[in-house]
N, C-alpha and C positions, 0 to 999 in steps of 0.2 A: 224322601223316595226312594225307593231301591233305583238304584243305577240300571235305568230301563239301554236295553242294548235295543241295537233296532234289527229288525228282521229281513235280510233281503233273500232275494229269491234269484238265484241264477238257470237261469234254460237255455242250453248251446242248440239252434234251431238251423235247419238244413233242407230245401227241398229234393223229393223223391231221384232226381236224376242224377245229382251231384254227389258225386264222390265223396265217401264219409272218411275216409280219412284225417286228411288235416280238421272238419271239426271236432273229430273224436280227442285228438291231439292238445287241441285248444282248448276244450271242455274241462281236462285236466289238468290244464295250465293254470289256466285263470282262474280255475275253484282252488288248486293251491296258492295261487298266490293272494286271493280275497280273505282266506283263512288265514295265512300269516302274518300280512300285512294292517286287517284291522280286529284287532282286540273287543271295539265294539261293538262287532255285529257278530247275529247269528248266522251262517247260510245255511240257509234253502236250496238242496236242489235233489235235481233225480239224481240216479247212477244211469242213465243212459242218455243221451242226446235225441229232440224228437224231430222227429222226419214226416211223420205225417198231420191232419189235424183231431184223429183221435189220441195220437200220444200229448199235442198240445193239450188240449180237453182232460185229460187224465194228470199231467202237471199242473196246469191252471187249478184242479179244484184239489191238489195236494196242498199250492199253496195257500189255498182260502183257509183250509185249516188250521194250515199252520199259520194262518193271523201275520202275512209278510206285510212291509210296510210299502217296500221298495220291489221291484223288479228288473232287473238287468235281463234282458234280450239279449246275449251274443251271437254274434253271425256268423257260425261256424263255416258258412257258407251261402251262397244265391238260398235270400227264401220271400214267399211270398207275402202277405200283407197278413195272412188269416192270422198267424199265430201271437204276432204284435197287436193286432183289434181285437181278438179275442180275450186275450191276459188285462190289456187295460180297460174295456166293458167289463169284462167277468166280473175282476178283482175291484175296479175303480180305487185304483193306486199309480201312483206316478210310473214310467216304464223311462229305464235306458238304453236307450237301441246302440250297443257296441259294435263298430265295422274297425277289425284290424287290419292291416296293411295287406295286402297281395301280394303272396308269394312271391320270390322272382321268376319273370319269363321265361320260359325256354324252349320256346316257339311253336310249341304244342298248346292245348289247350286252357282257358284259363281254368284254376283250380277255385278262385272261391267266391270274386263278384261281389262282396260284403258292401263296399260303398256304392254300390247301384242298390243294392236290396235293403242300404239302412237307410240312401234318402229316399227309397221307393214308400218303403215304411213309413218312414215323418210325414211323409204326403197324405198319406191314409191315416195317420193318429190326428193329425191336422185338421185335417176335412171331419173328423166324428169328432172334434171337439174333446180331445182325452191328451190330460196332461204327461209329456215326452221331454227328454231330454237325448242331444244326441253328442259320441263321443268318437272320436274317429283316430287311429291308432294304434300300437301294442301298448300289455300293459308294464313292457320294460324302458319304455319313456318316460321322461322326468312330467312331461307337461300332460300327457294323458292320465300319468299319475296323482297329479294332483289338480285335476280336472274329478276322478274319480271321488279321491279324499275330500273335494269341496263337498259332493251331493251327497256323499254321505256323514260329513259334519253338520251340513244345512237339514239336512230329514230327520240325523237325530236330534236335534234341534226343535225340530217343529214336533217328533214325537214326545219330546219331555214337555214339551208348552204346554200339548194336550193332556200331558200325565200331569200338570200342576194343580195343586189344592192351595190358593193364596188366601191366608188369612187377612180381613181387615178389623183393624184394632179402631173403631170409632172414626168417624168421619172426618173431611177437611177438617184444618187451622180457618178460626176467623177471618173472611174477608178474602179467601186463597182459591178463589174462583176458578183458576188452571189447575187446582190439585181434584175436581171434579172428574167425573170418567163416566161411560158408557160402558156395563158393567156386558149388555147382550152384546153389544160389536165385539168388546174381546173375546169372549166367548165363539164369537160367531167366526173369529178371522184367526183368535189364536188358540181357543179349544181349553184356554182359563177357567176352571170352576173357583170361585172365591163364596166366603160364607163370612157376613158380619155379624160381629162382637163387641158391647158396650165394654169401655176402660173402667169401667166399677168393676166388673168380673177381676180384669186382672189387679188393680190394685189389692184385693178383696184376699186372692193370694198372695201378695205380695205382706200381706201384715201377718198373713198368718204360718208364714215361714219360719219353721224352728231356727231358734235364735243361735244353736252351736254351730247349724251350717252357716249363716249370716258370719257368723265371727270365723269361719273357717276361711272363707273367701273372702274377706275384710285382711286377714292377713296373710292370705297369699297374694293381693296385689299391693298390700305395702312393701313388700319384700321383694317386687319383681318391678314398679313402678313410681314414682317419685308421687306420693298424695298429699304433700305437705301442704299447698295451697289449697286443700279440699276445707270447705267451712264445713261445721260442727253437724253429723248426722247426713249429710250427702254419699259416705260412703255406702253407708251401713244401706239407705236406700235405694239405690245403686244396688246392691249386691240381692236382697232382697227381692226388686222388680227384675233384673236378669235372670234367679233362679223360677222366679213364679213365670215368665212368660217360657223359660225350655219346660217348663212341668206341662202349661197350655199349648205347646205347639203339640209337645209328641202327646197329649189326652185326643186333640181334634185330629192329628196328623197332617198339621199343615206343611208344606213343602218353602213356606217363603211368606215373608208378612207385609202389609203394608201398616203404618202407625203413625197416628194421631200424638203427636208428642206435646202442641202445647195448644191451648195455654192451661189446659186443667192438668196435666203431667208435672209441668214447671210450677203451679199455682202452690203445689204441694210437695215441691223439691224433690220431684224424680223423675225429672228432664232425661230423656232416656239416649243423650248421644253416644256417652262409653259401652252403654248396653249392646247399641249396635253396632260398634266396632269390635265387641267381642263378638258377635255373632258371625260376624262377617270375619272374621277368623277362619272359624268354624268351617267356611263357607255356606251360612248360610245366608240368604240375602232377606235385609229388610231394608224396605222405603220409607225417608222421614216424612214426615208435614204430610202425611195420607197421598203422597203422587203416585197412583195406580198406576200412570204410566212411565214416567219415570222407573219406577219399580219392574214393568213391564220389560222396560228395554235393559235393564242391570240382569232381567233373568235371561234374556236373548244372549247378552255379550258372556255370560256365565255360561252358559247352554252349551255355547260355539267355543268357550277356550281352555272350561274346567278353570278358569284363575279369578282372584278377589276383582269385584268391582266397585266402582266409588261414585257417590251422586254429590252434585257438585251444585254450584253457584259459579259462573263466570261474574268477575268484581273489578274485572281491571282489565286494559289493551295497553298495550306499548307498541303502535304505529313502525316506530324505527326498528324494535326488534323482533316486531310479528309476532309478540308473545300476548297468548291469553292468561292470565289469573284465574285459577279455580278457587274456589275456598268454601268451606263447610265448618259450620260449628266447632266438630269436634267427634266426628263418629266415621272417621273411615279407619281403618281395618290398621291396629297396630304393623302390621307384615309388608303392609307400603310406606314404610317410613324409609327417608329416605338412612343409610346407615352415618351419617357423618352429624346427624342431626338429634338432638335430645326428645325426649317423651317424658311429658308429666303429664298426669290427671290434675284437671282441676275444673274451677266453676265455671259455670257456662259463660263464654264471651258474650253475652249480651243479656241475656235475661238474669242471669247469676243464681240459676233456680236448680242445678242438678250438677252432675258429673261426666266430664268431658275429657277426651284426649287431644292433645296440642304438639304438633309436627309440623315439620315438611313433609312430602312424599317425595319417594325417590324415581332416578332418571331413566331414560328408555322412550320406545315407541308406545304409542298409545291411540285409543279411537274412542272417538268423543261421540255421541248418539243421543237423540232420545226421537223415541215414537212420542207421535201427537195426535190425537184426534183434530181434527181441522175442518170446519165443515161436517157432514156427515161420511167421513172415510179418515182412516189415519195416513201420516205423511210420517218420513223419517228423514230426519234432521241427523247428516252423518258427517264426520272430517277427521284425518289423520294428521296428528302431532307427533310432536318431540318432547315428552316432559325431560327440564332441564333442571340441574342446581339451582334451588330455590332460597332466597333468604328469607327468614320468617318477618313478616313485616307488620300482620293483627296477630291477635290472638285467637287462635281455632286452630285446621291442619288447610295446607293451602298446597299449591306444586304449580308453577310457569309452564306451560307448553307452548313452544315455538310452532306456531300451526303450518300446514300444507297452505291453508289458503288465504288470503292476505284478512289478514284480520278485522279490519274497520269493515271491510264488502262482510263478511261473516256475521259481525253484529249488526250491521243494518239490513240483510237477509232475515236474520233469528226476527227483527221487530218486523219488518215487514210481512211475512209470513203468520206469524203470531203464536211463534214454538215458546212455550212456557220456560221459566227460568231453572228449569232443573235438567241436569247433562249425568248420564252414565260414563262414567273413564272407565277403559280395563286397559292393563299392560300389553296390548298384543293388540299388532295391525290386523283387523278383523274386516277391516273397509269393505274389503271383494264379497265378502261372505254375507255380508250383510246386505248389501246388494244384487245377491244373489237370492238371497231370501227373503227380501220384499218382491224380488220378479216372479217367485214361484207363489207369494201370496196377494199377489195386483196389489202392492203399495208403492207407493209414488217415494220417489226420493227425492229431494230436494238438493241438486246441485249449487253447488255458491259461485 
């Protein structure tokens, strides 16, 4: 997927009887700040401020032609409800009502009255059922900058989700009912499109890969990672399947995959854990065990942070240390490795049917999340923690996380709510962003 910038419309408004000097100044300053601070947006604005209804309508039509995703209505000075209401209804996009602070009082007339205008406009949009957000303060205040940053991050994430084409390679593994999903609800709620293909198509491609290309990839891996413990043929199978999936993704135009990794691939000694790790290192999300909802969660984390995510099981807790041990077979990106930990390529730790990476993962702030269809609606399990130096206690990849919430209470809540067993982990604190995204999309967040 090409990097999708967010098209942000900026309109600065003022009603007819208010002075124009301050609104024009604000229009220039705020437009310059938005342009300089946000490489991820295309700022769309008119050359002049909007004073009357006709100017509002003309600017709105321009926004529509340029397919804006979000509109900032900057209250240059007092403005009636018409501008924000017309834009919200005509464009059917969210509106940010932004009221800068009042200039210092000098004993004369009030010069802006933007706060009154913003609250009045908010009341009108609320009554009309339009989606809006309220920002109060000047652009050079840290709190205000953070609020605007957050809205842009979240709406950019929503746009990326709507432009995501997810490839389904196989359905769920045997008896994994928690990997089932609701395709139409996902499309309705998140905008993700998906298409399913049989595993046999990828296997046929794998067997047809030119031997010289396979040999080259094998030599590259043997020179960069310890592969001595891999059984005969496993490395070649890994390289063939990796290159086959790369071809398939390019042919189909997929932005992410959900992959049925067993039992069929395992029975043929093609277990794809190490493959998933290599794709992750390139920034491409593959959810294992056909868990589409967990894959969806990983995509949200990736789009919010532009960082690599990891799908994991929670296999043990320590109440005294308030830690949770997150583990999986061996599909974590190698770039997530703890610098002090060894990295080896070995046989699958449970099934012994294909290549995996073994290591412990790095320390740092993390967000642990899981989108799940529970009943007839999506809910988000969400918590934050601190990944700490971890001792390798079993084969596979693992990391210990000190949770912010009580660990025993957390696992009981998971079980009581019916949250499936895969969690998406990203090495950044985006709890507040994910909560805001859920508020915008009308998704319940499970508080511990």
